[in-house]
C-alpha positions as CSV (number, residue, x, y, z in Angstrom):
1,M,9.9,1.9,-27.8
2,T,6.6,2.2,-25.7
3,I,7.0,1.4,-22.2
4,S,4.0,1.3,-20.1
5,F,3.8,2.4,-16.4
6,F,2.9,-0.9,-15.8
7,S,2.1,-4.4,-17.5
8,G,1.4,-7.6,-16.5
9,A,0.5,-9.3,-19.6
10,A,3.7,-11.3,-20.0
11,S,3.3,-12.6,-16.6
12,F,-0.3,-13.7,-16.8
13,R,0.6,-15.5,-20.1
14,R,2.9,-17.4,-18.1
15,Q,0.8,-18.1,-15.2
16,W,-2.3,-19.0,-17.2
17,P,-2.1,-22.6,-17.0
18,L,-2.5,-22.5,-13.0
19,I,-5.0,-20.0,-13.1
20,E,-6.9,-21.8,-15.5
21,E,-6.8,-25.0,-13.2
22,E,-8.0,-23.1,-10.2
23,L,-10.5,-21.3,-12.0
24,D,-12.0,-24.6,-13.3
25,K,-12.2,-25.9,-9.7
26,I,-14.5,-22.9,-9.0
27,F,-16.8,-23.1,-11.9
28,E,-17.3,-26.9,-10.7
29,S,-18.2,-25.6,-7.2
30,G,-20.3,-22.9,-8.2
31,Q,-19.3,-21.1,-5.0
32,F,-17.9,-17.5,-6.4
33,T,-17.8,-15.0,-3.4
34,N,-16.0,-16.1,0.0
35,G,-16.1,-19.4,-1.2
36,P,-13.3,-22.7,-0.7
37,T,-10.7,-20.8,-3.1
38,V,-10.8,-17.6,-1.0
39,K,-10.4,-19.7,2.3
40,K,-7.2,-21.6,0.8
41,F,-5.7,-18.2,-0.2
42,E,-6.5,-16.7,3.2
43,Q,-4.5,-19.9,4.6
44,M,-1.8,-19.6,2.1
45,M,-1.3,-15.7,3.5
46,Q,-1.3,-16.9,6.8
47,A,1.7,-19.0,6.2
48,Y,3.6,-16.7,4.0
49,T,3.1,-13.5,6.3
50,G,2.9,-15.7,9.8
51,A,0.0,-13.8,10.6
52,K,-2.9,-15.7,13.1
53,H,-5.9,-14.6,11.0
54,C,-5.8,-13.4,7.1
55,I,-9.0,-12.1,6.4
56,A,-10.0,-11.3,2.8
57,V,-12.2,-8.6,1.8
58,G,-13.4,-6.8,-1.5
59,N,-10.6,-4.0,-1.5
60,A,-7.7,-2.5,0.7
61,T,-9.9,0.7,1.0
62,D,-12.6,-1.6,2.6
63,A,-10.0,-3.5,4.6
64,L,-9.0,0.0,6.2
65,I,-12.5,1.0,7.2
66,I,-13.3,-2.6,8.4
67,M,-10.0,-2.6,10.5
68,L,-10.5,0.9,11.9
69,K,-14.3,0.0,13.0
70,A,-13.4,-3.4,14.3
71,S,-10.8,-1.6,16.5
72,G,-13.2,0.5,18.0
73,I,-12.4,3.9,16.1
74,G,-15.5,6.2,15.9
75,P,-17.1,9.4,16.2
76,G,-15.3,11.9,18.3
77,D,-11.8,9.8,17.6
78,E,-8.9,11.1,16.0
79,V,-6.6,9.1,13.8
80,I,-3.0,10.3,13.1
81,V,-1.8,9.9,9.5
82,P,0.8,10.9,6.9
83,C,-0.8,13.7,4.8
84,F,1.3,12.3,1.8
85,T,-0.4,9.3,0.5
86,F,-3.1,7.4,-1.2
87,F,-6.5,9.1,-0.3
88,A,-7.8,6.0,1.2
89,S,-5.5,6.7,4.4
90,A,-7.5,9.4,5.3
91,S,-11.0,8.9,3.8
92,S,-11.2,5.6,5.6
93,V,-10.9,7.4,8.7
94,G,-13.5,9.7,7.7
95,H,-16.0,6.7,6.6
96,V,-15.9,5.4,10.5
97,G,-17.0,8.7,11.6
98,A,-13.4,9.9,12.9
99,T,-11.5,12.9,12.3
100,P,-7.9,12.2,10.4
101,V,-5.1,14.4,11.6
102,F,-2.3,15.1,9.4
103,V,1.1,14.8,9.8
104,D,4.3,15.6,7.8
105,I,6.6,13.0,6.4
106,D,10.0,11.8,6.4
107,P,11.9,13.7,3.5
108,V,14.1,10.3,2.9
109,T,11.4,7.5,3.1
110,Y,8.3,9.2,2.5
111,S,6.8,7.8,5.8
112,I,4.9,9.5,9.1
113,S,7.4,12.1,10.7
114,V,7.8,10.5,14.0
115,E,9.1,14.0,15.1
116,D,5.6,15.2,14.3
117,I,3.7,12.7,15.7
118,E,4.0,13.8,19.1
119,R,3.0,17.3,18.6
120,K,-0.6,16.0,17.0
121,I,-1.7,13.8,19.8
122,T,-4.6,15.3,21.9
123,E,-6.9,13.9,24.2
124,H,-9.3,12.6,21.4
125,T,-6.3,10.7,19.7
126,K,-7.4,6.9,19.5
127,A,-4.9,5.7,17.0
128,I,-1.6,6.2,15.1
129,M,-1.9,4.7,11.1
130,P,1.6,4.8,9.8
131,V,1.6,4.2,5.8
132,H,4.3,1.7,4.4
133,L,4.8,3.7,1.4
134,F,6.7,2.8,-2.2
135,T,9.8,0.9,-0.8
136,Q,10.2,0.6,2.8
137,L,8.4,0.4,6.1
138,A,8.0,3.2,8.5
139,D,10.0,3.7,11.6
140,M,7.9,1.1,13.6
141,K,10.2,0.9,16.7
142,E,9.5,4.7,17.4
143,I,6.1,4.6,16.4
144,Q,5.3,1.8,18.7
145,R,7.1,3.7,21.6
146,I,4.9,6.7,21.1
147,A,1.9,4.9,20.9
148,D,2.9,2.9,24.0
149,K,3.5,6.1,26.0
150,H,0.1,7.6,25.2
151,G,-2.1,4.6,25.1
152,L,-2.7,4.6,21.6
153,L,-3.6,1.9,18.7
154,V,-1.3,1.5,16.0
155,L,-3.1,0.4,12.8
156,E,-1.0,0.0,9.6
157,D,-1.6,0.9,6.0
158,S,0.3,-1.8,4.9
159,A,-1.6,-2.0,1.6
160,E,1.9,-1.6,-0.4
161,A,4.0,-3.6,2.0
162,I,3.5,-7.3,1.0
163,G,7.0,-9.1,1.7
164,M,8.5,-6.5,4.2
165,F,9.4,-7.7,7.3
166,H,10.6,-6.0,10.6
167,D,12.7,-8.3,12.8
168,S,10.8,-11.1,11.1
169,V,7.5,-9.8,11.7
170,H,5.6,-9.1,8.3
171,A,4.0,-5.5,7.7
172,G,0.8,-5.3,9.3
173,L,1.5,-7.4,12.4
174,I,3.7,-5.1,14.3
175,G,0.8,-2.9,15.4
176,Q,-2.7,-4.5,16.0
177,A,-3.5,-5.1,12.6
178,G,-2.8,-3.9,8.9
179,V,-4.3,-4.3,5.5
180,I,-2.7,-5.5,1.9
181,S,-3.9,-4.4,-1.2
182,F,-4.2,-6.9,-4.2
183,F,-4.7,-4.2,-6.8
184,P,-3.8,-5.1,-10.2
185,T,-0.6,-3.1,-10.1
186,K,0.5,-4.1,-6.9
187,T,3.6,-6.2,-5.6
188,L,1.0,-9.2,-5.9
189,G,-1.5,-8.2,-8.0
190,A,-5.1,-9.6,-9.0
191,I,-7.0,-8.7,-12.1
192,G,-9.6,-6.6,-10.3
193,D,-9.9,-5.5,-6.8
194,A,-9.0,-7.3,-3.5
195,G,-7.7,-6.8,-0.1
196,L,-6.5,-8.5,3.2
197,I,-6.9,-7.7,6.9
198,V,-4.0,-9.5,9.0
199,T,-3.9,-9.6,12.8
200,N,-3.0,-11.6,15.6
201,D,-6.2,-10.4,17.9
202,D,-8.8,-13.1,18.1
203,L,-11.2,-10.5,19.2
204,L,-10.4,-8.1,16.5
205,A,-10.6,-10.6,13.8
206,H,-14.0,-11.9,15.0
207,R,-15.4,-8.5,14.3
208,V,-13.9,-8.0,11.0
209,R,-15.0,-11.1,10.0
210,R,-18.6,-10.1,11.3
211,L,-18.2,-6.9,9.5
212,R,-17.4,-8.0,6.2
213,I,-20.6,-9.8,5.8
214,H,-23.1,-7.1,6.8
215,G,-22.8,-7.8,10.6
216,Q,-23.5,-11.5,10.6
217,D,-21.5,-14.1,12.0
218,E,-20.1,-16.7,9.5
219,G,-22.3,-19.6,9.5
220,V,-25.3,-17.9,11.0
221,P,-27.0,-16.1,8.0
222,Y,-29.9,-13.6,8.5
223,V,-28.7,-12.4,12.2
224,Y,-27.1,-9.2,12.3
225,H,-25.2,-8.2,15.2
226,E,-24.2,-4.7,14.1
227,V,-24.7,-2.8,10.6
228,G,-21.4,-4.1,8.8
229,Y,-20.4,-3.9,5.0
230,N,-20.6,-6.1,1.8
231,S,-17.2,-6.8,1.3
232,R,-16.4,-10.3,0.3
233,M,-13.4,-11.2,-2.0
234,D,-14.7,-13.1,-4.8
235,D,-13.3,-16.7,-5.7
236,I,-12.1,-15.6,-9.3
237,Q,-9.4,-13.1,-7.7
238,A,-8.3,-15.4,-5.1
239,A,-7.7,-18.2,-7.7
240,V,-5.4,-15.3,-9.5
241,L,-3.9,-14.6,-6.3
242,L,-3.5,-18.2,-5.3
243,S,-1.5,-19.1,-8.5
244,R,0.6,-16.0,-8.5
245,L,1.6,-16.3,-4.7
246,P,4.5,-18.8,-5.3
247,F,6.1,-16.2,-7.8
248,L,6.3,-13.6,-5.4
249,S,9.6,-13.8,-3.9
250,Q,11.4,-14.1,-7.5
251,E,9.1,-11.2,-8.7
252,I,10.6,-9.3,-5.8
253,A,13.8,-10.0,-6.5
254,K,13.4,-9.2,-10.2
255,R,12.1,-5.6,-8.7
256,A,15.2,-5.3,-6.7
257,H,17.5,-5.9,-9.8
258,L,15.7,-3.5,-12.1
259,A,15.5,-0.9,-9.2
260,A,19.3,-1.1,-8.9
261,L,19.7,-1.0,-12.8
262,Y,17.8,2.8,-12.6
263,N,20.1,3.6,-9.8
264,N,23.2,2.8,-11.9
265,Y,21.9,4.9,-15.0
266,L,20.8,7.7,-13.0
267,A,23.6,8.1,-10.5
268,S,25.5,10.8,-12.1
269,N,22.3,13.0,-13.0
270,P,22.5,15.9,-10.6
271,H,18.5,16.7,-11.4
272,V,17.6,13.4,-10.1
273,Q,17.4,12.0,-6.8
274,T,17.4,8.2,-6.7
275,P,15.1,6.3,-3.6
276,S,17.2,5.8,-0.4
277,I,16.7,3.2,2.0
278,R,16.8,4.5,5.7
279,E,18.9,2.4,8.1
280,R,16.8,1.3,11.0
281,Q,17.9,-0.1,14.6
282,D,16.0,-3.3,13.6
283,T,16.2,-5.8,10.7
284,T,14.0,-4.4,8.0
285,N,14.0,-5.1,4.3
286,P,13.0,-2.8,1.2
287,V,10.3,-4.1,-1.3
288,Y,10.4,-2.0,-4.6
289,Y,6.4,-2.0,-5.2
290,V,7.3,1.2,-7.4
291,Y,10.3,3.2,-8.1
292,V,10.0,7.0,-7.2
293,I,12.4,9.3,-8.0
294,E,12.7,13.4,-7.2
295,C,13.4,15.6,-10.0
296,D,13.8,19.0,-11.1
297,R,11.4,20.6,-13.6
298,R,9.1,17.2,-12.8
299,N,6.0,18.3,-14.9
300,E,8.2,19.2,-18.0
301,L,9.9,15.7,-17.5
302,V,6.6,13.9,-17.3
303,Q,5.5,15.4,-20.5
304,Y,8.7,14.5,-22.3
305,L,8.7,10.8,-21.2
306,T,5.0,10.8,-22.0
307,D,5.9,12.5,-25.8
308,N,8.4,9.6,-26.0
309,G,5.9,7.0,-25.5
310,I,7.2,6.2,-21.6
311,G,4.4,5.9,-18.7
312,T,5.0,7.6,-15.4
313,E,2.7,8.0,-12.6
314,V,3.1,11.2,-10.1
315,Y,2.8,10.2,-6.5
316,Y,1.2,12.5,-5.3
317,P,0.2,15.9,-6.8
318,L,-1.7,16.9,-3.7
319,T,-1.1,16.3,-0.2
320,L,-4.1,15.1,1.8
321,H,-4.7,18.3,4.0
322,T,-5.0,20.6,0.9
323,Q,-7.7,18.3,-0.6
324,P,-10.8,20.2,-1.0
325,C,-12.7,17.4,1.0
326,F,-10.5,18.6,4.2
327,A,-10.6,22.0,3.9
328,S,-13.0,22.1,6.8
329,L,-10.0,20.9,9.0
330,G,-8.5,24.2,8.8
331,Y,-5.0,23.0,7.7
332,E,-2.9,26.1,6.0
333,E,-0.6,25.6,2.9
334,G,3.1,25.4,4.2
335,S,2.2,23.5,7.5
336,M,3.9,20.3,5.9
337,P,6.7,21.5,4.1
338,H,8.4,17.9,3.5
339,A,5.2,16.6,2.2
340,E,4.5,20.1,-0.1
341,L,7.9,20.0,-1.4
342,A,7.6,16.0,-2.6
343,C,4.1,16.7,-4.2
344,T,6.0,18.9,-6.5
345,R,9.3,16.6,-7.3
346,T,8.3,12.9,-7.2
347,V,7.1,10.6,-10.0
348,G,7.0,6.9,-10.3
349,L,9.1,5.1,-13.2
350,P,7.9,2.2,-14.9
351,L,9.0,-1.1,-12.7
352,Y,7.1,-4.3,-12.4
353,P,8.6,-8.0,-13.2
354,D,7.7,-7.9,-16.8
355,L,9.9,-4.6,-17.4
356,T,13.0,-5.8,-19.4
357,E,16.7,-4.4,-18.8
358,E,16.5,-2.5,-22.1
359,G,13.3,-0.8,-20.9
360,V,15.2,0.4,-18.0
361,A,17.7,1.6,-20.0
362,A,15.4,3.6,-22.5
363,V,13.7,5.0,-19.8
364,S,17.1,6.2,-17.9
365,E,18.3,7.5,-21.2
366,A,15.4,9.2,-21.7
367,I,15.5,11.2,-18.4
368,N,19.6,11.9,-19.0
369,K,18.6,13.4,-22.3
370,F,15.9,15.7,-21.1
371,Y,18.3,17.0,-18.9
372,E,21.6,17.3,-20.4
373,G,19.7,18.8,-23.7
374,G,18.2,21.6,-21.6
375,V,14.9,20.2,-23.1
């Protein structure tokens, strides 16, 4: 049995009639970028998230850059980010001329360590950017407390966090603003790149809308108030997302069901640590965007699974503070022990709505066989 790390083919076939209907409207209108389908999708996301403003852009990396710039982050500023996350969490800070300041992670949630944040705050710190990674929210109550104490912005990298809520507030809306990614593998995926900025701040939203179209106000072309970006969601991606959004809740439930199966199959394996959901003082909910385990002999296991037709993804092979492009910042290896250990032990297993229960059983059986057989 070959099991891909991700496949959405079956879902796409089931949802194609709805997608085709939306696509027909686009071809009839002749508006292919930031058109009526994008506007409709933005409105549906406002209803889903509860955000006052949902602003569609080309991808989530652009969303981070535009969110930072619209928030006034620039040269001379520092932004605190976790060192164990996707590269864009830090590169976006560099793109606006600011400096990422790296912080270790909570070894249970892989989110930013609240204990390490205050040690890294300086007179140049302008914002904290928590990342809601893999399955659950960062400790937003404590992060907001620290931010309020020091007069800092909280800008959320909530790219993976669609469907996650904190006391009924959707991820990305707990701080000043946040982003959502619709990369094809995400919990709600397009068929290409697409992203969203969410906020309840009117002024920030106005600047975001201006920045995504070169620095001009919508409806007033060829007058540029600042140097912006060309980052508009295209209507084809919006059509796909519009058609898939009604299935999101049931697909989140399917992911949770498959994750529970993994938990059961792998529970007795002493070499594998399954995901743990951190209890919070506030009401939060996990969403299994990916299913990440920690395991002994990680690289050998990955090769064994690959040889047996099972796809995996290593999250992440290097921490951000040890990446070559950030060498000038002067971080030393060993300075972020929890993140550095995670980089040697974590791996994502197949988890998506089209995955069958038999598929989960097969992946789990292969993992258990690897360790039981002393392969």
